[in-house]
C-alpha positions in Angstrom: 57.9 -72.0 179.0 58.9 -74.6 181.5 56.3 -75.3 184.3 58.5 -77.7 186.2 60.2 -76.0 189.1 64.0 -76.0 188.9 65.9 -77.2 191.9 69.5 -76.6 192.3 72.0 -78.4 194.6 71.5 -76.0 197.5 67.7 -76.4 197.4 68.0 -80.2 197.5 70.3 -80.1 200.5 67.9 -77.7 202.3 64.9 -80.0 201.6 67.0 -83.0 202.8 67.9 -81.3 206.0 64.3 -80.2 206.7 63.1 -83.7 205.9 65.7 -85.2 208.3 64.6 -82.9 211.1 60.8 -83.3 210.5 60.7 -87.1 209.8 63.8 -88.3 211.7 66.6 -90.5 210.6 64.7 -93.7 211.2 61.8 -93.0 208.7 63.8 -90.9 206.2 64.8 -93.8 203.8 61.2 -95.0 203.7 60.0 -91.5 202.9 62.7 -91.1 200.2 61.7 -94.4 198.6 58.0 -93.4 198.5 58.9 -90.0 197.2 61.0 -91.6 194.4 58.1 -93.9 193.5 55.8 -91.0 193.3 58.3 -89.1 191.1 58.6 -92.2 188.9 54.9 -92.5 188.5 54.6 -88.8 187.7 57.3 -89.2 185.0 55.6 -92.2 183.5 52.3 -90.4 183.4 53.9 -87.4 181.8 55.6 -89.7 179.2 52.3 -91.4 178.5 50.6 -88.1 178.0 53.3 -86.8 175.7 53.2 -90.0 173.7 49.4 -89.8 173.3 49.7 -86.1 172.3 52.4 -86.9 169.8 50.3 -89.7 168.3 47.3 -87.4 167.9 49.5 -84.9 166.2 51.0 -87.5 163.8 47.5 -88.8 163.0 46.3 -85.2 162.3 49.3 -84.5 160.1 48.8 -87.8 158.2 45.2 -86.9 157.5 46.2 -83.5 156.3 48.8 -85.1 154.0 46.3 -87.6 152.7 43.9 -84.7 151.9 46.7 -82.8 150.1 47.6 -85.9 148.1 44.0 -86.4 147.1 43.8 -82.8 146.0 46.9 -83.2 143.9 45.5 -86.3 142.3 42.3 -84.5 141.5 44.0 -81.3 140.2 46.7 -83.0 138.3 47.4 -80.9 135.2 48.6 -83.8 133.0 45.6 -86.0 133.9 43.2 -83.1 133.2 44.9 -82.5 129.8 44.6 -86.2 128.9 40.9 -86.2 129.9 40.3 -83.0 127.8 42.1 -84.5 124.8 40.2 -87.8 125.1 37.0 -85.9 125.3 37.7 -83.8 122.3 38.9 -86.8 120.2 35.7 -88.9 120.9 33.7 -87.4 118.0 36.6 -87.9 115.6 37.0 -91.5 116.7 33.3 -92.1 116.3 33.4 -90.6 112.8 36.4 -92.8 111.9 34.6 -95.9 113.1 31.5 -95.1 111.1 33.5 -94.4 108.0 35.4 -97.7 108.5 32.1 -99.5 108.9 30.8 -97.8 105.7 34.0 -98.7 103.7 33.8 -102.3 104.9 30.1 -102.5 103.9 30.9 -101.0 100.5 33.8 -103.4 100.0 31.6 -106.3 101.0 28.9 -105.4 98.6 31.2 -104.7 95.7 33.3 -107.8 96.1 30.6 -110.2 94.9 29.9 -108.0 91.9 33.6 -108.0 90.9 33.8 -111.8 91.2 30.8 -112.2 88.8 32.3 -109.9 86.1 35.3 -112.2 85.3 32.9 -115.1 85.1 30.8 -113.4 82.4 33.8 -112.7 80.1 
């Protein structure tokens, strides 16, 4: 939907003739200059409004993308599987560490006893 009125060549000529009759040939160039300035200002304001609107749309889109990315990071299947696997292996790792400590303790206590036996013979 275009809200800007469309002017064809005939409409522009008709407006020019009416302006020439109403304003007169002496003041017509000044009127056209001021009309051109006003149209330029209106175009600049429209461009500024469009740029601001586009910037807001980009920021909104970036925020939505950021939220989607965070959701993907949170709901990552591989990361979730790794966390579940690590969680299920924690008790096994603790058992292995305690068994290792017990074996080292047993080896340390039996080592001096084995060193004394060859000395007795």
